[in-house]
N, C-alpha and C positions, 0 to 999 in steps of 0.2 A: 487431685488428680486424679487422671483419668485414667482410665486402665491397661492402655499402652505404654504411660510414661512407666504405673510401674509395675508389670511384664520386665520393659526393661532394666531396670534397679535392681529387680530380684534373680534378673538371669546373674547377673553382674554379682551380686551379694550369697544368691542360694547357698550353696554350696554351702560355704566359707560357715551359714548359723548349721551346717548340719556338726555336731560340736561331737568330738572322741578326749575319750580322757588319757588316752596313749598321747609320750611323747611327737615333738616336730620340731621338723628338720631346723638347724640354729644358721642353716644357712653355706657354703657354698666350701665352708670347710670342713665340713660332716659333721658339727654338733650335731646334738639334738637336748633339747633342755623336755625335761620332762619338770612341767610343774606343778605344786606342791604350795598345800595353805602355808607352812610350816615356815611366815616369815619372821625375824630375826635378822641381829644385827647389823656393818654399817650399808650404809644406800646412799652412794652419790648421784645427783640428782644433776643432769646440767641445764643449765639456758631456761634460766624461772623467773623472766626479767619483769612479767606483769602480775606480779605480786602486788597487787592492789585489794581493797577494804573486800572481797569477792574470794580473790586469790588465799590473802591469808587466812579467814574465814576457816574457807577449805583444808587448808592444811593444814589449820592447826584440831578441826577434825579429824583427818587421819592421823597425826599423833595421838591422840587418846583411843584407835580404832586399833592403832598399830605400837601398843608400847615398846614395846624389844627391837622396832628401829628404829634406829637411831641413823634421822635422816642427812646427811653434809648436802644443804643447798648452794650449789653455783648460780649468785644472780647475771648473767651477763644474757648479753640478747645471742639468739641462738646464730650457728657460722660455722654454711655448710662445706666452704673448706676445712674450714677447722677440724668437725667432725667426722670427714672422713681421712683426714692428718691423726686425730690421736685412734679411730680404729685401728688404722692400718700399726700405727707404730707398738697398740700395746696399753695405752691410755685409755682405760674403756671407762667411761658412764655406766650406771645400772641404768640408768633411766631417762631420756635427755626429750623436752618440750619441742615440736615441729608445726610449723604448717601443713597443712595435711597434703601439698602438693605432690610433698621432699618424699612421702613417702613407698609409693610403689618405688620408687626412681633406685633407696637405697635397696629393698626389695631387690628389686633384679637384680643390684651387685654386692645379691648375697651380707649387707652389712649391719644389716637389724633380724630381728627372728619373726618371723610366723608364731603369734600368740594364740591362736586354737586353743589347744593345749589347756595357757593361761584362764581362761576363761570358764571350761570346763573342769579343772582343778577347786575353781572358783565357786561352780552353776551361777555363772554369770551368761547368760543369753544377751549377744549383745540385739540381736533382732528387735527386742526386747526390752533391750535399756535403750536402744539411741534409735532414733529417727532413722528408717530405711535409707533415704539421701545421705545420713552422717554416717554409717555403717558402710554403703560403697563410696564413701570416699577412701575408704581404708583396704577395701580389699583389693587382693590382687592376684591373677595366678590361683581362683579358688582357693585363698586361703584372706585368716584377715590378719595385716602386719602393724597394730596399734592400737592403742583405749583413745581413741574422739572426746572429743571437750567443744564445747559451744558450735553455736548454728546464728546466728546474726546475718535473717534474710534480710533482700532487698526490698523496698514497699516505692512508693509513691507520696511525697511530701507534698502538700497540697496547701499555698499562700490564700486563703479563702479572701483578700481584701484585691490583692491582684487579679483573682478571676472575679469576682464579685465586678468589680470593675473594667475587665474585659465585655461583661453580660453572658460569662459562660455560667457554666453550672461544674462539677465533678463527673458527669457524665463526658463530658465532654475529654475525659485526663482520659482518658481512653488506649492504650495498646496494641487490642487488635483489630482498631479502627486505624491506618494510619493517614490514611485523610481525613476523617476528622481531629487525629491529634494534629499533623502536622498544620491544620486552620489553625486550631486552638493555641497553638507555641506562636506562628504567629501574630495570630492578633493581641496577645499579654505579650510581645517585646517590645522594647520600646530604646532606643537609639537614640546619639544624639554627635550631630558631624559624622554618620560613618559607625559611633566607636559606641557601644552596647550599652546601657543602662540595666536593662532590664532581660534577663529571659524569659521566656513563654515557659519553656522545657527543659531543663539543663538534664541530661542523658546518664551526663562521667561515662564522654560515649567509648574511651580505650579501657580504663577498666570495669567495664561494664560488659565490654564487646558477648563475653560467656551470654549474661542474660536474654540478649536481642537472637541468638545467633541461636541458641538455645530453641526459647522461646518463639519465634519465627520457623521453629523448624525441623530447623539443623545440629548438625551434629558435631562435634569432637576430638572425640576418638570414638577408638569399635572397642567390641567387647575385652578385647586381649589387650587392649593401651596402645593402640600403635595410633595413630596421629591420624585427621581424617580434614584437617581444615581447608582441603578443595575440593571439599563436598559441593555437587553445585546450590544444595539448599541448606547452604552458608550465606550465599551472595544475598538474600534476604533481608538481615539480619541487616548486615552491613548496608545495605541501599535505605534501610527505615533510619539508621543512623544518620547519613550521608542527608536523606530529605529533613528531618529535621534542623540537622546543623544549620546546611544551606536557607530553612527559610529564617533565620531568625542571622546572617551576617553573614557566615559561614565561619566555619570550626576553629579555626587562628585567631580570629578575634573575639569568639569565642569563651573558645580559652584561655585568650589574655585576660579576661572579664574578670571570668569564674574563679582563675588564680587570687586576684585580689581581693574575697570574697571575703571577712571578717570570720570564716569559719568555728569556733570557735571562741569568740568574743562577744560582747554587748552591741556592737553594730553586723554582726549577724546574718547572712541575707534574707532569713523571716523576717527580723526586724526592719533591715530595713526595706523590704520590700524589692527586693533584687532578683529574683525569681515571681518565677508561674506556682511552678511544678520543678521538682527536681528527686531522682530514684537517690535513697540513702537509706542504708542501715538500719535496724535496730537502735542499734545504739547512740542512734544520732537524738533519738524522743527525746533522750536522755540530759543530752546535751543544751536543748532548747527550755527544757520545763520548767530548768528559774526565770527564765524568761517567759514566762505564757503570759503575763499581763502586757507584754507589750507584741505579741506576735498575736497572728488569726491563722491557727493552720487545722487540716485537717489530712487524713492520705485515703490514698488506697489503692489498690492490687497494684500489680506489675499484672497483663495480661497474654497468654499465649495465642496464636492467630488462632483457636476453636473458641475465645474468651473466656478460660476460665485465669483462675490466679496461678501464676509460675515465680519460684523463685530456685533459683540457683542455687545448695550449699557449699556450708566454706567454714575452713575452725582453721583449729589445730589437733595437736594428739599428742597423744606418750608411747611413745616406743620403748624396745628392750634391744639393745646392740649385741651382734657377735659377741663375744667375749666377755660381757658382762659376768662378774664378781657374786655380784647376789640379784639373782632372775626371779628368785622367787618373793626377794620382798619389793623387789621390782617390779612385777605383777599384783603385786596384792596392796600396795601401796595407790596405782595409777589409780585399778577399781575399787578404792575406800575415794578418791577425790574425785569421783563421776558419779558418788552411791548419791540416792536424792536427798539419805538427811544431811549428808557435806552440802547439795545443794540449800540445802532452807537451809542450817548453819550460816553461807551464804549470803542468803535471803536474808535473812533478818539485820545480820551485816550492814547491809547494803540498807535497808531498811535506816536504822538507826543515823548511820552518816544521811539520810536525807529530810532525817528530820532537825538536820539542822541546819540546811539550807530553807529557808525562808521561801512559798511558794514552790517548791518543787514539787514533783510528781514522779511517784513509782513506778515503772516504763514495768516491771516484771526483766525478771533476767534470763535469757533464754537461749540455757544451756548441754543444748543436744539431745539431751530426754525427755520421753514426750512426756511420762510421767512426772516428773521435778518439775519441767514447764506449769504445768497442769496445779499442781501444790500451790507454787509458788502465789502463779495469777492470784488459786484461790484467797487463798492466805494473804496476798500483801498488798493485789492491787486493787482496789478501793474505789471506785471512783470522787473522780478528781472534784470536781464541779464546774471541771472547763471539758467542755460538750465535746473540740475541736480535740481536745489531748486522747478524753475516750474513743474517743472512734478514730484516731491513726492510731493508741496501744490495739487497740478491738485485729483491726485490719494488719496490723501484723502478728497477732495472736495468731490469725487467720490464713498467712502465709507462707507462717511455720511449715501449717499440715502440708501443705503442697510442693512443694521443694525435692529436686531431681541432683542428679550429682551428673556433672564437667566429666565421669569417668575415671577412675585410679589409671597411671599411664606413669611407665619409666624414664618417662621426660616431660614430666609433667610442670616443671618449671618454666621448660623448654618453650613449650606449646603456650602456657600463657603469655608470654615474652614476645615472643613471633606472633603472638594472635596481634598483640595489643598492637604491634609493632606495624601491622599486616589496615588495623584501624585505623592507622595515624596517617599510613601513606596515604591512604584513601579518601577518607574525607577530606586531606588536605589539597585532591587532587593529582598527586604525584603516578599512582596506576590508579586505573580500571582496578576494578574488585574481587576478578575473574583474578587478577596479575597477582594482587597483592595476597590472596589467598596461597597462588602458586608454588611464588616466594617463603610465607612463610610455609606452606606443608614440609620443603626440599630440608628445607634449617630446622627445622622439627621431626622431619622424620631420619636424621644422622644424627640426629639425639639418640634419635627411639633405637636408633637400631644401631648403635655405638655401647645403650646401655644396655637390649637383650644380645648381644655378639661375642 
């Protein structure tokens, strides 16, 4: 990450990391929680619907670490409307798992508590435990509002068979050199009767809009969380997406084709050579690993306009709602789930699971914590015997250290939705980039003003 990017993130998070031992405001109802280390009693945990082998191992670790806490785990999917209703009605869980895009929204609405004092009471510095970009995701109004987890960085997985067939090298897959990248995408693209049979470069356009915009020097929210979707600098990222889509038959036909990919199956796009390169999150390496005898992959980082590796943080977090009956246990449990030893227990469970899958490669866990990531990599990520997979895994480890944040905003979810709609309308040719971003800005600004006003 360049010094400029680091400075921007530090400005958003610096005061939150200056932890104090006093209690923090519990929201607009005037509550104050003096978090302590006295964790005991019943704990209602809500929206824990993803307890796979990794989640189960961490929950078991936390149970051993906090034997006096009786966790009542509700394994339902997080529902924004249901959460708001529960807090308003007084039926308040003690700890809730949610996407980090929601955190600033509920902070502005006085529905969750700041947890600076939680960290301080337990002698945990979030600036040391988490990547700077990950902590910035849950920092708003000079306070930190959650215990974050996971950072699945994006990178570009490359099909070397397709690349070689087109007479190209990995140097041609360079997002900091638009002309070269567009030429490479066009060279790898194939169609029959006007319909794609192979995409040269799949940018997963709408869902990766923030990556393209920020990578090209744009800004989605300002330091206060106010949307800046109509910033003129944002046009460059959209224009790069459109150049790439248009070089491969256009967005509509490309999206229709990519929707047919057997992404999680035996005929996935890398087995079937349906893409030359594709932006994918780190977890997808694990999806591909059982097929390593049928694919020939490597990876390159997504690069910003200056040519530096670039990634945008994202993931989930644990929050403590206003009115929680057992905030001390909620705080201690969330911190226990994100301790390095909890992640190592999860990594051991994942290694045991992979041992039962012939040919599977251990691609590591990307936890949101640099120390845990390093420890897991050293202990469990060993050479696989497949150079391409090992290169791919190493690329993701390089990417995670280059992360930046979109920025925490009370309108976070609305901004993401409006941005995706803007990208789609522009790529379809319904609006110019400036018109699409201006419309998105108006919608997001209304949501922001409702949230803070």
